[in-house]
LOZA-885433 format. One line per 10 residues: for each residue x, y, z of N, C-alpha, C. Coordinates in nm, 2 decimals. Layout:
REM residues N
X,Y,Z,X,Y,Z,X,Y,Z ~ ...
//
This chain:
REM residues 200
-1.54,-9.79,10.19,-1.63,-9.81,10.31,-1.77,-9.83,10.25 ~ -1.84,-9.93,10.31,-1.97,-9.96,10.27,-2.07,-9.85,10.31 ~ -2.18,-9.84,10.23,-2.28,-9.73,10.26,-2.33,-9.75,10.40 ~ -2.36,-9.87,10.44,-2.42,-9.89,10.58,-2.32,-9.85,10.68 ~ -2.19,-9.88,10.66,-2.09,-9.84,10.76,-2.08,-9.69,10.77 ~ -2.09,-9.62,10.65,-2.08,-9.48,10.64,-2.19,-9.42,10.72 ~ -2.31,-9.47,10.69,-2.43,-9.42,10.77,-2.42,-9.44,10.92 ~ -2.36,-9.55,10.95,-2.34,-9.58,11.10,-2.24,-9.48,11.16 ~ -2.13,-9.45,11.08,-2.03,-9.36,11.13,-2.09,-9.22,11.15 ~ -2.17,-9.17,11.05,-2.23,-9.04,11.06,-2.33,-9.03,11.17
-2.41,-9.14,11.19,-2.51,-9.14,11.30,-2.44,-9.14,11.43 ~ -2.33,-9.21,11.44,-2.25,-9.22,11.57,-2.20,-9.08,11.60 ~ -2.14,-9.01,11.50,-2.09,-8.88,11.53,-2.20,-8.78,11.57 ~ -2.32,-8.80,11.50,-2.43,-8.71,11.54,-2.48,-8.73,11.68 ~ -2.48,-8.86,11.72,-2.52,-8.89,11.86,-2.42,-8.84,11.96 ~ -2.29,-8.83,11.92,-2.19,-8.79,12.01,-2.16,-8.64,12.01 ~ -2.24,-8.57,11.94,-2.22,-8.42,11.93,-2.24,-8.36,12.07 ~ -2.16,-8.26,12.10,-2.17,-8.20,12.24,-2.30,-8.13,12.26 ~ -2.35,-8.16,12.38,-2.48,-8.10,12.43,-2.45,-8.00,12.54 ~ -2.52,-7.89,12.54,-2.51,-7.79,12.64,-2.53,-7.85,12.78
-2.45,-7.81,12.88,-2.47,-7.86,13.01,-2.61,-7.83,13.06 ~ -2.66,-7.92,13.15,-2.80,-7.90,13.21,-2.81,-7.77,13.28 ~ -2.71,-7.72,13.35,-2.72,-7.60,13.42,-2.73,-7.48,13.33 ~ -2.67,-7.49,13.21,-2.67,-7.38,13.11,-2.81,-7.38,13.05 ~ -2.87,-7.49,13.01,-3.00,-7.50,12.96,-3.10,-7.44,13.06 ~ -3.08,-7.48,13.19,-3.18,-7.43,13.29,-3.16,-7.28,13.31 ~ -3.04,-7.23,13.30,-3.02,-7.08,13.32,-3.08,-7.01,13.20 ~ -3.07,-7.06,13.08,-3.12,-6.99,12.96,-3.28,-7.00,12.97 ~ -3.33,-7.11,13.02,-3.48,-7.12,13.03,-3.53,-7.01,13.13 ~ -3.46,-7.00,13.24,-3.51,-6.91,13.34,-3.49,-6.76,13.30
-3.38,-6.74,13.22,-3.36,-6.61,13.17,-3.47,-6.57,13.07 ~ -3.51,-6.66,12.98,-3.61,-6.63,12.89,-3.74,-6.60,12.96 ~ -3.77,-6.68,13.07,-3.89,-6.66,13.15,-3.89,-6.53,13.21 ~ -3.77,-6.49,13.27,-3.76,-6.36,13.34,-3.79,-6.24,13.24 ~ -3.73,-6.25,13.12,-3.75,-6.14,13.02,-3.89,-6.13,12.98 ~ -3.96,-6.24,12.96,-4.10,-6.24,12.92,-4.18,-6.18,13.04 ~ -4.14,-6.23,13.16,-4.22,-6.18,13.28,-4.20,-6.03,13.30 ~ -4.08,-5.98,13.28,-4.06,-5.83,13.30,-4.14,-5.76,13.19 ~ -4.14,-5.80,13.07,-4.21,-5.74,12.96,-4.36,-5.74,12.99 ~ -4.41,-5.85,13.03,-4.56,-5.86,13.06,-4.59,-5.78,13.18
-4.51,-5.78,13.28,-4.54,-5.70,13.40,-4.54,-5.55,13.37 ~ -4.45,-5.51,13.28,-4.44,-5.37,13.24,-4.57,-5.33,13.16 ~ -4.61,-5.41,13.07,-4.73,-5.38,12.99,-4.85,-5.38,13.08 ~ -4.86,-5.47,13.18,-4.98,-5.47,13.27,-4.98,-5.35,13.36 ~ -4.86,-5.31,13.40,-4.85,-5.19,13.49,-4.90,-5.07,13.41 ~ -4.85,-5.05,13.29,-4.89,-4.94,13.21,-5.04,-4.94,13.18 ~ -5.09,-5.06,13.16,-5.23,-5.07,13.12,-5.32,-5.04,13.25 ~ -5.28,-5.09,13.37,-5.37,-5.08,13.48,-5.34,-4.96,13.57 ~ -5.23,-4.89,13.56,-5.20,-4.78,13.64,-5.30,-4.67,13.63 ~ -5.35,-4.63,13.51,-5.45,-4.52,13.51,-5.58,-4.56,13.59
-5.62,-4.68,13.59,-5.74,-4.72,13.66,-5.71,-4.73,13.81 ~ -5.59,-4.79,13.85,-5.57,-4.81,13.99,-5.52,-4.69,14.06 ~ -5.43,-4.61,14.00,-5.37,-4.50,14.07,-5.41,-4.36,14.00 ~ -5.47,-4.36,13.89,-5.50,-4.24,13.82,-5.38,-4.18,13.75 ~ -5.28,-4.27,13.73,-5.16,-4.22,13.66,-5.17,-4.22,13.51 ~ -5.10,-4.13,13.45,-5.07,-4.13,13.31,-4.92,-4.13,13.28 ~ -4.88,-4.20,13.18,-4.74,-4.20,13.15,-4.72,-4.13,13.02 ~ -4.62,-4.03,13.02,-4.59,-3.95,12.91,-4.44,-3.96,12.87 ~ -4.41,-4.00,12.75,-4.27,-4.00,12.71,-4.24,-3.86,12.66 ~ -4.14,-3.80,12.73,-4.10,-3.67,12.70,-4.01,-3.66,12.58
-4.06,-3.59,12.48,-3.99,-3.59,12.35,-3.93,-3.45,12.32 ~ -3.92,-3.37,12.42,-3.86,-3.24,12.40,-3.78,-3.20,12.52 ~ -3.70,-3.09,12.51,-3.62,-3.05,12.62,-3.66,-2.92,12.68 ~ -3.79,-2.88,12.67,-3.83,-2.75,12.72,-3.84,-2.75,12.87 ~ -3.85,-2.87,12.94,-3.86,-2.87,13.08,-3.73,-2.92,13.15 ~ -3.62,-2.92,13.07,-3.49,-2.96,13.14,-3.44,-2.84,13.23 ~ -3.37,-2.87,13.34,-3.33,-3.01,13.38,-3.43,-3.08,13.47 ~ -3.55,-3.02,13.50,-3.65,-3.08,13.58,-3.70,-3.21,13.53 ~ -3.73,-3.21,13.40,-3.77,-3.33,13.33,-3.69,-3.34,13.20 ~ -3.60,-3.44,13.20,-3.51,-3.45,13.09,-3.57,-3.52,12.97
-3.51,-3.48,12.86,-3.55,-3.54,12.73,-3.53,-3.70,12.74 ~ -3.63,-3.77,12.69,-3.63,-3.91,12.69,-3.68,-3.97,12.82 ~ -3.72,-3.89,12.92,-3.78,-3.94,13.04,-3.92,-3.99,13.02 ~ -3.97,-4.06,13.12,-4.11,-4.09,13.13,-4.17,-4.01,13.24 ~ -4.26,-3.92,13.22,-4.32,-3.84,13.32,-4.45,-3.91,13.37 ~ -4.47,-3.92,13.50,-4.59,-3.97,13.55,-4.68,-3.86,13.60 ~ -4.80,-3.86,13.54,-4.90,-3.76,13.57,-5.01,-3.81,13.65 ~ -5.06,-3.74,13.75,-5.17,-3.78,13.83,-5.30,-3.70,13.79 ~ -5.41,-3.74,13.84,-5.53,-3.66,13.81,-5.52,-3.52,13.86 ~ -5.55,-3.42,13.78,-5.54,-3.28,13.82,-5.65,-3.23,13.91
-5.62,-3.15,14.00,-5.72,-3.08,14.08,-5.73,-2.94,14.02 ~ -5.82,-2.92,13.93,-5.83,-2.80,13.85,-5.87,-2.68,13.94 ~ -5.94,-2.71,14.05,-5.98,-2.60,14.14,-5.87,-2.55,14.23 ~ -5.76,-2.62,14.24,-5.66,-2.58,14.33,-5.52,-2.58,14.26 ~ -5.51,-2.52,14.15,-5.38,-2.51,14.08,-5.30,-2.39,14.13 ~ -5.17,-2.41,14.14,-5.09,-2.30,14.20,-4.97,-2.27,14.11 ~ -4.92,-2.14,14.12,-4.80,-2.10,14.05,-4.69,-2.20,14.09 ~ -4.62,-2.25,13.99,-4.51,-2.34,14.02,-4.54,-2.48,13.99 ~ -4.67,-2.51,13.98,-4.72,-2.65,13.95,-4.68,-2.68,13.80 ~ -4.63,-2.81,13.78,-4.61,-2.86,13.65,-4.73,-2.94,13.60
-4.78,-2.90,13.49,-4.91,-2.97,13.45,-4.89,-3.01,13.30 ~ -4.97,-3.11,13.26,-4.99,-3.15,13.12,-5.12,-3.09,13.07 ~ -5.11,-3.03,12.96,-5.23,-2.96,12.90,-5.24,-2.98,12.75 ~ -5.35,-2.97,12.70,-5.37,-2.97,12.55,-5.39,-2.84,12.49 ~ -5.32,-2.81,12.38,-5.33,-2.68,12.31,-5.30,-2.70,12.17 ~ -5.39,-2.66,12.09,-5.38,-2.67,11.94,-5.36,-2.82,11.89 ~ -5.42,-2.91,11.96,-5.41,-3.05,11.92,-5.29,-3.12,11.97 ~ -5.20,-3.05,12.05,-5.08,-3.11,12.10,-5.09,-3.12,12.25 ~ -5.02,-3.21,12.31,-5.01,-3.23,12.45,-4.88,-3.17,12.50 ~ -4.88,-3.08,12.59,-4.76,-3.01,12.64,-4.75,-3.02,12.79
-4.63,-3.03,12.84,-4.60,-3.03,12.98,-4.51,-2.91,13.02 ~ -4.57,-2.81,13.08,-4.50,-2.69,13.12,-4.54,-2.65,13.26 ~ -4.47,-2.55,13.31,-4.49,-2.50,13.45,-4.59,-2.38,13.45 ~ -4.67,-2.37,13.55,-4.76,-2.25,13.56,-4.67,-2.14,13.63 ~ -4.66,-2.03,13.56,-4.58,-1.92,13.61,-4.67,-1.80,13.65 ~ -4.79,-1.80,13.61,-4.88,-1.69,13.66,-5.03,-1.74,13.64 ~ -5.11,-1.69,13.73,-5.26,-1.72,13.73,-5.33,-1.59,13.74 ~ -5.43,-1.57,13.65,-5.51,-1.45,13.65,-5.59,-1.43,13.78 ~ -5.63,-1.31,13.81,-5.70,-1.28,13.93,-5.82,-1.37,13.95 ~ -5.89,-1.39,13.84,-6.02,-1.47,13.85,-5.99,-1.62,13.84
-5.86,-1.66,13.82,-5.82,-1.80,13.82,-5.86,-1.87,13.69 ~ -5.90,-1.80,13.59,-5.95,-1.86,13.46,-5.84,-1.86,13.35 ~ -5.73,-1.80,13.38,-5.63,-1.80,13.27,-5.49,-1.83,13.34 ~ -5.42,-1.93,13.28,-5.29,-1.98,13.33,-5.19,-1.94,13.23 ~ -5.08,-1.88,13.28,-4.96,-1.85,13.19,-4.86,-1.96,13.21 ~ -4.82,-2.03,13.10,-4.73,-2.14,13.11,-4.59,-2.11,13.06 ~ -4.49,-2.19,13.10,-4.35,-2.17,13.06,-4.27,-2.29,13.08 ~ -4.19,-2.33,12.98,-4.10,-2.44,13.00,-3.98,-2.39,13.07 ~ -3.93,-2.47,13.16,-3.81,-2.43,13.25,-3.69,-2.39,13.17 ~ -3.67,-2.45,13.05,-3.56,-2.42,12.97,-3.58,-2.31,12.87
-3.70,-2.26,12.86,-3.73,-2.16,12.77,-3.71,-2.02,12.83 ~ -3.67,-1.93,12.74,-3.64,-1.79,12.79,-3.77,-1.71,12.82 ~ -3.88,-1.74,12.75,-4.00,-1.66,12.77,-4.12,-1.75,12.79 ~ -4.22,-1.70,12.85,-4.35,-1.78,12.87,-4.41,-1.81,12.73 ~ -4.50,-1.91,12.74,-4.57,-1.95,12.62,-4.65,-1.84,12.57 ~ -4.68,-1.83,12.44,-4.77,-1.73,12.38,-4.91,-1.77,12.42 ~ -4.98,-1.67,12.46,-5.12,-1.69,12.50,-5.13,-1.76,12.64 ~ -5.25,-1.78,12.68,-5.28,-1.85,12.81,-5.37,-1.97,12.78 ~ -5.39,-2.05,12.89,-5.48,-2.17,12.88,-5.57,-2.16,12.99 ~ -5.68,-2.23,12.98,-5.78,-2.24,13.09,-5.75,-2.36,13.18
-5.80,-2.36,13.30,-5.78,-2.48,13.39,-5.84,-2.60,13.33 ~ -5.95,-2.58,13.25,-6.02,-2.70,13.18,-5.93,-2.77,13.09 ~ -5.82,-2.70,13.04,-5.73,-2.77,12.94,-5.63,-2.86,13.01 ~ -5.62,-2.85,13.14,-5.52,-2.93,13.22,-5.57,-3.07,13.22 ~ -5.48,-3.16,13.18,-5.52,-3.30,13.17,-5.44,-3.39,13.28 ~ -5.34,-3.33,13.34,-5.26,-3.41,13.43,-5.17,-3.32,13.51 ~ -5.13,-3.37,13.63,-5.04,-3.29,13.72,-4.92,-3.37,13.74 ~ -4.80,-3.32,13.72,-4.68,-3.39,13.72,-4.65,-3.44,13.87 ~ -4.61,-3.57,13.87,-4.58,-3.63,14.00,-4.43,-3.66,14.01 ~ -4.37,-3.73,13.92,-4.23,-3.76,13.91,-4.19,-3.81,13.77
-4.06,-3.81,13.75,-4.02,-3.86,13.62,-3.91,-3.97,13.64 ~ -3.91,-4.06,13.54,-3.80,-4.17,13.54,-3.71,-4.14,13.42 ~ -3.59,-4.10,13.45,-3.50,-4.06,13.34,-3.47,-4.17,13.25 ~ -3.45,-4.14,13.12,-3.41,-4.23,13.01,-3.50,-4.34,12.98 ~ -3.60,-4.37,13.06,-3.68,-4.49,13.04,-3.76,-4.47,12.91 ~ -3.79,-4.34,12.87,-3.86,-4.32,12.75,-3.80,-4.38,12.62 ~ -3.66,-4.39,12.62,-3.60,-4.45,12.51,-3.63,-4.60,12.50 ~ -3.64,-4.66,12.62,-3.67,-4.80,12.63,-3.81,-4.83,12.59 ~ -3.90,-4.74,12.64,-4.05,-4.76,12.61,-4.07,-4.74,12.46 ~ -4.00,-4.65,12.40,-4.01,-4.63,12.25,-3.96,-4.75,12.18
-3.84,-4.80,12.22,-3.78,-4.92,12.16,-3.87,-5.04,12.17 ~ -3.94,-5.05,12.29,-4.02,-5.16,12.31,-4.14,-5.17,12.21 ~ -4.18,-5.05,12.17,-4.29,-5.04,12.07,-4.25,-5.07,11.93 ~ -4.12,-5.09,11.90,-4.08,-5.12,11.77,-4.08,-5.27,11.75 ~ -4.06,-5.31,11.62,-4.06,-5.45,11.59,-3.94,-5.52,11.65 ~ -3.83,-5.45,11.65,-3.70,-5.51,11.71,-3.72,-5.53,11.86 ~ -3.78,-5.43,11.93,-3.80,-5.44,12.07,-3.90,-5.56,12.10 ~ -4.00,-5.57,12.03,-4.10,-5.68,12.05,-4.03,-5.82,12.03 ~ -3.95,-5.83,11.93,-3.88,-5.96,11.91,-3.78,-5.99,12.02 ~ -3.71,-5.89,12.06,-3.60,-5.91,12.16,-3.66,-5.94,12.30
-3.77,-5.88,12.33,-3.83,-5.89,12.47,-3.93,-6.00,12.48 ~ -4.00,-6.03,12.38,-4.11,-6.13,12.39,-4.10,-6.25,12.30 ~ -4.08,-6.22,12.17,-4.09,-6.33,12.07,-3.97,-6.42,12.09 ~ -3.85,-6.37,12.09,-3.73,-6.45,12.09,-3.72,-6.53,12.22 ~ -3.73,-6.47,12.34,-3.73,-6.55,12.47,-3.84,-6.65,12.47 ~ -3.96,-6.62,12.42,-4.07,-6.72,12.42,-4.04,-6.84,12.33 ~ -3.98,-6.81,12.21,-3.94,-6.92,12.13,-3.83,-7.00,12.19 ~ -3.73,-6.94,12.26,-3.62,-7.01,12.32,-3.68,-7.10,12.43 ~ -3.77,-7.05,12.51,-3.83,-7.14,12.61,-3.90,-7.26,12.55 ~ -3.97,-7.24,12.45,-4.04,-7.35,12.38,-3.94,-7.45,12.33
-3.83,-7.40,12.26,-3.73,-7.49,12.21,-3.66,-7.57,12.32 ~ -3.63,-7.51,12.43,-3.57,-7.58,12.54,-3.66,-7.69,12.60 ~ -3.79,-7.65,12.61,-3.88,-7.75,12.67,-3.90,-7.86,12.57 ~ -3.91,-7.84,12.44,-3.93,-7.94,12.34,-3.81,-8.04,12.34 ~ -3.69,-7.98,12.36,-3.57,-8.06,12.36,-3.57,-8.15,12.49 ~ -3.61,-8.09,12.60,-3.62,-8.17,12.72,-3.72,-8.29,12.71 ~ -3.83,-8.26,12.65,-3.93,-8.36,12.62,-3.87,-8.47,12.53 ~ -3.80,-8.43,12.43,-3.74,-8.53,12.34,-3.64,-8.61,12.40 ~ -3.56,-8.56,12.49,-3.46,-8.64,12.57,-3.53,-8.74,12.66 ~ -3.64,-8.69,12.72,-3.71,-8.78,12.81,-3.77,-8.90,12.73
-3.83,-8.87,12.62,-3.89,-8.98,12.53,-3.78,-9.07,12.49 ~ -3.67,-9.02,12.45,-3.56,-9.11,12.40,-3.51,-9.20,12.51 ~ -3.50,-9.14,12.63,-3.45,-9.22,12.75,-3.56,-9.33,12.78 ~ -3.69,-9.29,12.77,-3.79,-9.39,12.80,-3.79,-9.50,12.70 ~ -3.76,-9.47,12.57,-3.76,-9.58,12.47,-3.64,-9.67,12.49 ~ -3.53,-9.63,12.55,-3.42,-9.72,12.57,-3.43,-9.79,12.70 ~ -3.52,-9.76,12.79,-3.54,-9.82,12.92,-3.60,-9.96,12.90 ~ -3.54,-10.07,12.96,-3.59,-10.20,12.94,-3.73,-10.22,13.00 ~ -3.81,-10.30,12.94,-3.95,-10.33,12.98,-3.94,-10.42,13.11 ~ -4.00,-10.37,13.22,-4.00,-10.46,13.34,-4.06,-10.59,13.32
-4.15,-10.61,13.23,-4.21,-10.74,13.20,-4.11,-10.83,13.14 ~ -4.02,-10.78,13.05,-3.92,-10.86,12.99,-3.82,-10.91,13.10 ~ -3.78,-10.82,13.19,-3.69,-10.86,13.29,-3.74,-10.96,13.38 ~ -3.87,-10.95,13.42,-3.93,-11.05,13.50,-3.94,-11.18,13.44 ~ -3.95,-11.19,13.30,-3.96,-11.31,13.23,-3.82,-11.37,13.20 ~ -3.72,-11.30,13.25,-3.58,-11.35,13.22,-3.53,-11.30,13.09 ~ -3.58,-11.20,13.03,-3.53,-11.15,12.91,-3.40,-11.08,12.92 ~ -3.33,-11.06,12.81,-3.21,-10.99,12.81,-3.23,-10.84,12.81 ~ -3.18,-10.77,12.92,-3.21,-10.63,12.92,-3.14,-10.55,12.81 ~ -3.03,-10.62,12.75,-2.96,-10.55,12.64,-3.04,-10.56,12.51
//
């Protein structure tokens, strides 16, 4: 077989390679856009919620408040009203450089000392805290989302939710542009047709 014929055969096979159906390419494109949109919306919500609603998001990394707040949950905290704290309130407070979320089980007569306890713990926390240490008041928790939030902050999560879908969208759009350009290059020139030229 001549070299030119061989190249022609290979080129023909390359041109005849199967192409994904248009509906599949469209679905993949929309899926990538949806994933990127969800990731961006989540990041914007987390970034804007403290300013708009006074919310704070805390990933629960311990089981001291189970079953009320499960391990791996995301706890949503609102701005605390330190002047009107009550026994039974669940609050987030700082102690010894750590942030803890526990329940108020006792308040001193002068209101200056709070005794805290985790629901799953057998005994109250050692020592007391002042209302000034309270940084947030528990509103509600979203179970298991903390695992996803933690994974989103990893390199694998970033690639899966943002980088890979974004690259897929770019690749699909570039392929679509390439097909449009090839179709335009094969289209006959209207001027040639008007002059009686051979459209082939």
